[in-house]
DRENVEX-832490 format. One record per residue (C-alpha): residue number from 1; x, y, z. Coordinates in Angstrom, 3 decimals. Example, Ala and Ser with C-alpha at 12.3 -4.5 7.8 and 13.67 -1.06 7.14 Angstrom:
<nodes>
+-----+----------+----------+----------+
:   i :        X :        Y :        Z :
+-----+----------+----------+----------+
:   1 :   12.300 :   -4.500 :    7.800 :
:   2 :   13.670 :   -1.060 :    7.140 :
+-----+----------+----------+----------+
</nodes>
This chain:
<nodes>
+-----+----------+----------+----------+
:   i :        X :        Y :        Z :
+-----+----------+----------+----------+
:   1 :  -27.932 :   23.401 :   18.298 :
:   2 :  -30.082 :   20.937 :   20.246 :
:   3 :  -31.734 :   18.165 :   18.600 :
:   4 :  -33.359 :   14.432 :   19.467 :
:   5 :  -31.782 :   12.221 :   17.436 :
:   6 :  -32.793 :    8.470 :   16.886 :
:   7 :  -29.252 :    6.306 :   16.795 :
:   8 :  -27.692 :    3.513 :   15.069 :
:   9 :  -24.922 :    2.573 :   17.624 :
:  10 :  -22.133 :    0.504 :   15.158 :
:  11 :  -18.968 :   -1.026 :   15.323 :
:  12 :  -17.495 :    1.719 :   13.223 :
:  13 :  -16.822 :    5.208 :   12.795 :
:  14 :  -18.965 :    8.135 :   10.296 :
:  15 :  -17.289 :   10.962 :    9.749 :
:  16 :  -18.877 :   14.087 :    7.845 :
:  17 :  -18.591 :   13.925 :    3.869 :
:  18 :  -18.292 :    9.803 :    4.024 :
:  19 :  -20.954 :    6.652 :    2.519 :
:  20 :  -22.036 :    4.522 :    4.762 :
:  21 :  -24.276 :    1.772 :    2.981 :
:  22 :  -26.388 :   -0.299 :    5.634 :
:  23 :  -28.317 :   -3.604 :    5.553 :
:  24 :  -31.198 :   -3.417 :    7.688 :
:  25 :  -32.620 :   -6.110 :    9.235 :
:  26 :  -33.485 :   -6.085 :   12.857 :
:  27 :  -36.661 :   -5.132 :   13.731 :
:  28 :  -36.118 :   -2.243 :   15.868 :
:  29 :  -34.020 :   -0.419 :   13.202 :
:  30 :  -36.208 :   -1.334 :   10.553 :
:  31 :  -38.961 :    0.720 :   12.337 :
:  32 :  -36.252 :    3.452 :   12.720 :
:  33 :  -35.754 :    3.441 :    9.155 :
:  34 :  -39.042 :    3.528 :    8.484 :
:  35 :  -39.835 :    6.414 :   10.307 :
:  36 :  -36.618 :    8.258 :    8.903 :
:  37 :  -38.188 :    7.793 :    5.831 :
:  38 :  -41.587 :    9.092 :    6.602 :
:  39 :  -40.331 :   12.350 :    8.256 :
:  40 :  -37.214 :   12.762 :    5.834 :
:  41 :  -35.111 :   12.737 :    8.997 :
:  42 :  -31.506 :   11.175 :    9.163 :
:  43 :  -30.288 :    9.195 :   12.139 :
:  44 :  -26.925 :    9.065 :   14.778 :
:  45 :  -24.000 :    6.929 :   13.939 :
:  46 :  -22.223 :    6.505 :   16.863 :
:  47 :  -19.535 :    4.048 :   17.626 :
:  48 :  -19.637 :    1.678 :   20.658 :
:  49 :  -17.429 :    2.185 :   23.303 :
:  50 :  -19.959 :   -1.449 :   24.668 :
:  51 :  -22.115 :   -3.990 :   23.601 :
:  52 :  -23.070 :   -5.445 :   20.887 :
:  53 :  -24.073 :   -3.888 :   17.170 :
:  54 :  -27.840 :   -5.634 :   17.259 :
:  55 :  -30.412 :   -6.444 :   19.524 :
:  56 :  -28.387 :   -5.169 :   22.960 :
:  57 :  -30.729 :   -2.595 :   24.199 :
:  58 :  -28.165 :   -1.762 :   26.508 :
:  59 :  -25.411 :   -0.654 :   24.260 :
:  60 :  -23.090 :    2.162 :   25.183 :
:  61 :  -22.376 :    4.537 :   22.350 :
:  62 :  -19.192 :    7.181 :   22.425 :
:  63 :  -20.207 :   10.378 :   23.059 :
:  64 :  -19.446 :   11.832 :   19.394 :
:  65 :  -21.004 :   10.931 :   16.450 :
:  66 :  -22.316 :   11.966 :   13.065 :
:  67 :  -25.632 :   12.547 :   11.397 :
:  68 :  -26.447 :    9.979 :    8.484 :
:  69 :  -28.346 :   11.702 :    5.609 :
:  70 :  -29.916 :    8.869 :    3.851 :
:  71 :  -29.766 :    9.489 :    0.169 :
:  72 :  -31.351 :    6.281 :   -1.199 :
:  73 :  -33.639 :    3.525 :    0.247 :
:  74 :  -34.352 :    0.198 :   -1.242 :
:  75 :  -37.110 :   -1.936 :    0.591 :
:  76 :  -36.147 :   -5.381 :    0.621 :
:  77 :  -38.121 :   -8.345 :    0.906 :
:  78 :  -39.645 :   -9.245 :    5.182 :
:  79 :  -39.403 :   -5.586 :    5.762 :
:  80 :  -35.412 :   -5.004 :    5.103 :
:  81 :  -33.974 :   -2.278 :    3.635 :
:  82 :  -30.771 :   -1.129 :    1.980 :
:  83 :  -29.830 :    2.293 :    2.432 :
:  84 :  -27.363 :    4.403 :    1.009 :
:  85 :  -26.534 :    7.525 :    3.702 :
:  86 :  -23.702 :   10.688 :    3.395 :
:  87 :  -22.520 :   11.552 :    6.735 :
:  88 :  -23.291 :   15.313 :    8.060 :
:  89 :  -23.093 :   17.211 :   11.394 :
:  90 :  -21.405 :   15.739 :   14.052 :
:  91 :  -23.020 :   15.732 :   17.403 :
:  92 :  -22.319 :   14.964 :   21.353 :
:  93 :  -24.804 :   13.298 :   23.020 :
:  94 :  -26.411 :   14.950 :   26.386 :
:  95 :  -28.677 :   12.520 :   27.524 :
:  96 :  -30.059 :    9.120 :   26.618 :
:  97 :  -33.895 :    9.913 :   26.556 :
:  98 :  -35.475 :    6.308 :   25.352 :
:  99 :  -33.437 :    2.457 :   24.426 :
: 100 :  -36.789 :    1.171 :   23.419 :
: 101 :  -37.555 :    0.229 :   20.280 :
: 102 :  -34.200 :    1.982 :   19.583 :
: 103 :  -32.263 :    4.555 :   21.585 :
: 104 :  -33.255 :    8.170 :   21.427 :
: 105 :  -31.125 :   10.978 :   22.692 :
: 106 :  -30.781 :   14.783 :   22.890 :
: 107 :  -28.093 :   15.827 :   21.285 :
: 108 :  -25.686 :   19.057 :   20.661 :
: 109 :  -24.725 :   19.427 :   17.424 :
: 110 :  -21.366 :   20.226 :   16.844 :
: 111 :  -19.704 :   23.280 :   14.480 :
: 112 :  -16.454 :   23.201 :   13.501 :
: 113 :  -14.463 :   25.924 :   15.085 :
: 114 :  -12.944 :   28.833 :   12.842 :
: 115 :   -9.188 :   28.499 :   12.113 :
: 116 :   -7.019 :   30.823 :   13.557 :
: 117 :   -5.321 :   31.241 :   10.925 :
: 118 :   -4.744 :   29.808 :    7.305 :
: 119 :   -4.434 :   26.232 :    7.412 :
: 120 :   -3.021 :   25.940 :    3.329 :
: 121 :    0.240 :   24.392 :    4.322 :
: 122 :   -0.893 :   21.761 :    6.849 :
: 123 :   -3.346 :   20.778 :    4.381 :
: 124 :   -0.574 :   20.708 :    1.788 :
: 125 :    1.633 :   18.745 :    3.837 :
: 126 :   -1.084 :   15.752 :    4.502 :
: 127 :   -2.396 :   15.661 :    0.707 :
: 128 :    1.419 :   14.708 :   -0.038 :
: 129 :    1.712 :   12.153 :    2.889 :
: 130 :   -2.047 :   10.498 :    2.187 :
: 131 :   -0.833 :   10.334 :   -1.976 :
: 132 :    2.331 :    8.777 :   -0.633 :
: 133 :   -0.011 :    6.232 :    1.575 :
: 134 :   -2.143 :    5.253 :   -1.726 :
: 135 :    0.520 :    5.034 :   -4.359 :
: 136 :    2.177 :    2.516 :   -1.460 :
: 137 :   -1.288 :    0.619 :   -0.969 :
: 138 :   -2.079 :    0.094 :   -4.815 :
: 139 :    1.209 :   -0.858 :   -5.346 :
: 140 :    0.810 :   -3.230 :   -3.389 :
: 141 :   -2.367 :   -4.792 :   -3.131 :
: 142 :   -2.334 :   -4.530 :   -7.392 :
: 143 :   -6.485 :   -2.482 :   -6.870 :
: 144 :   -6.174 :    0.613 :   -7.995 :
: 145 :   -8.212 :    3.186 :   -5.959 :
: 146 :   -9.590 :    6.583 :   -6.919 :
: 147 :   -9.602 :    9.606 :   -4.362 :
: 148 :  -10.026 :   12.797 :   -5.309 :
: 149 :   -9.174 :   15.079 :   -2.185 :
: 150 :  -10.773 :   18.085 :   -1.244 :
: 151 :   -9.290 :   21.724 :   -1.709 :
: 152 :  -11.188 :   22.673 :    1.692 :
: 153 :   -9.288 :   22.019 :    4.976 :
: 154 :  -12.153 :   20.554 :    7.216 :
: 155 :  -13.355 :   18.616 :    4.656 :
: 156 :   -9.845 :   17.213 :    3.676 :
: 157 :   -9.309 :   16.250 :    7.376 :
: 158 :  -12.224 :   14.081 :    7.591 :
: 159 :  -12.224 :   12.694 :    4.034 :
: 160 :   -8.278 :   11.277 :    5.050 :
: 161 :   -9.733 :   10.509 :    8.378 :
: 162 :  -12.176 :    8.067 :    6.643 :
: 163 :   -9.481 :    6.709 :    3.854 :
: 164 :   -7.038 :    5.397 :    6.398 :
: 165 :   -6.715 :    1.893 :    7.963 :
: 166 :   -6.347 :    2.296 :   11.512 :
: 167 :   -8.546 :    1.355 :   13.950 :
: 168 :  -11.912 :    2.437 :   15.111 :
: 169 :  -10.905 :    4.046 :   18.469 :
: 170 :   -8.367 :    6.322 :   16.612 :
: 171 :  -10.847 :    7.020 :   14.068 :
: 172 :  -12.947 :    8.283 :   17.281 :
: 173 :  -10.406 :   10.243 :   18.498 :
: 174 :  -10.341 :   12.333 :   14.797 :
: 175 :  -13.789 :   12.747 :   14.870 :
: 176 :  -14.414 :   14.282 :   18.712 :
: 177 :  -11.413 :   16.721 :   17.902 :
: 178 :  -13.181 :   20.088 :   17.265 :
: 179 :  -10.351 :   22.506 :   15.383 :
: 180 :   -9.283 :   21.341 :   11.965 :
: 181 :   -5.875 :   22.186 :   12.353 :
: 182 :   -5.389 :   20.032 :   15.689 :
: 183 :   -7.036 :   17.260 :   13.181 :
: 184 :   -4.729 :   18.190 :   10.276 :
: 185 :   -1.661 :   17.854 :   12.519 :
: 186 :   -3.106 :   14.717 :   14.340 :
: 187 :   -3.681 :   13.204 :   10.958 :
: 188 :    0.136 :   14.011 :    9.332 :
: 189 :    1.541 :   12.750 :   12.760 :
: 190 :   -0.322 :    9.219 :   11.891 :
: 191 :    0.420 :    8.822 :    8.301 :
: 192 :    4.121 :    9.584 :    9.603 :
: 193 :    4.384 :    6.360 :   11.819 :
: 194 :    2.477 :    4.908 :    9.060 :
: 195 :    4.747 :    5.456 :    6.083 :
: 196 :    7.554 :    3.580 :    7.427 :
: 197 :    5.860 :    0.543 :    7.975 :
: 198 :    4.184 :    0.393 :    4.845 :
: 199 :    7.159 :    0.996 :    3.065 :
: 200 :    9.080 :   -1.615 :    4.294 :
: 201 :    5.786 :   -4.001 :    3.575 :
: 202 :    6.268 :   -2.623 :    0.123 :
: 203 :    9.766 :   -3.401 :    0.005 :
: 204 :    9.329 :   -6.977 :    1.092 :
: 205 :    6.580 :   -7.173 :   -1.516 :
: 206 :    8.978 :   -5.886 :   -4.386 :
: 207 :   11.808 :   -8.327 :   -3.274 :
: 208 :    9.564 :  -11.561 :   -3.200 :
: 209 :    8.385 :  -10.512 :   -6.839 :
: 210 :   11.532 :  -10.034 :   -8.129 :
: 211 :   12.522 :  -13.415 :   -6.593 :
: 212 :    9.376 :  -15.321 :   -8.114 :
: 213 :    9.839 :  -14.021 :  -11.487 :
: 214 :   14.090 :  -14.826 :  -11.211 :
: 215 :   12.089 :  -18.377 :  -10.669 :
: 216 :    9.489 :  -18.019 :  -13.532 :
: 217 :    6.652 :  -18.504 :  -11.199 :
: 218 :    3.449 :  -16.516 :  -11.703 :
: 219 :    4.080 :  -13.549 :   -9.467 :
: 220 :    0.264 :  -12.330 :   -9.517 :
: 221 :   -0.469 :  -15.890 :   -7.719 :
: 222 :    0.113 :  -15.079 :   -3.780 :
: 223 :    0.209 :  -18.311 :   -1.685 :
: 224 :   -0.807 :  -16.915 :    1.258 :
: 225 :   -3.433 :  -13.864 :    2.461 :
: 226 :   -1.894 :  -10.524 :    2.112 :
: 227 :   -0.779 :   -9.063 :    6.117 :
: 228 :   -1.759 :   -5.935 :    5.078 :
: 229 :   -5.008 :   -5.918 :    3.523 :
: 230 :   -8.016 :   -6.454 :    6.009 :
: 231 :   -5.651 :   -5.225 :    8.996 :
: 232 :   -4.800 :   -2.561 :   11.024 :
: 233 :   -1.193 :   -1.075 :   11.034 :
: 234 :    0.291 :   -0.615 :   14.851 :
: 235 :    0.899 :    3.462 :   16.075 :
: 236 :    2.920 :    2.231 :   18.899 :
+-----+----------+----------+----------+
</nodes>
């Protein structure tokens, strides 16, 4: 299916089923959201390949993105909006139709290729690795995380891709994959490379806590920023 989409280029990747909250303040995007609300339409979100996030009419987005459906919208002073959206269908940009007042594109709606075989085993492997990943992050950060993994293999692959603390460029590559099996295998590979790094980080944290406990120090107080939180692991 071919569609005309208003496009919001961002320095972030949106996956189907993922939530995206936005504060809309730039005039062109205030107009875009007002039009979407009036027509009941969503808008395209695409990772920026080159250019600035706001105010750059010549920004270059990646070809593949995801449609954001507006679930709630709150109008703020000065014409601004706070919106909550959910990713729905993926699309591929075929042509840029306009750049003013915002990017308008002609796009092909992408469908997930039907699986050639049952994917339950791959999905279970991914779940097991992802659960360890989450448990290690919770132990390291001390912050509880709630994550109810979807049962459907395709939905699971998008859920994990959204949750992983990896670079947006790698997330973009996962978004562009059109087969669930390939995406599941790619994410298993990512986690198998991330987990040894994360285990080492957590082991150092455990050793630090034990040493500070032996000294009678406050083990909840950290004297330096966490090297894990807010950063990405290397996949090299």
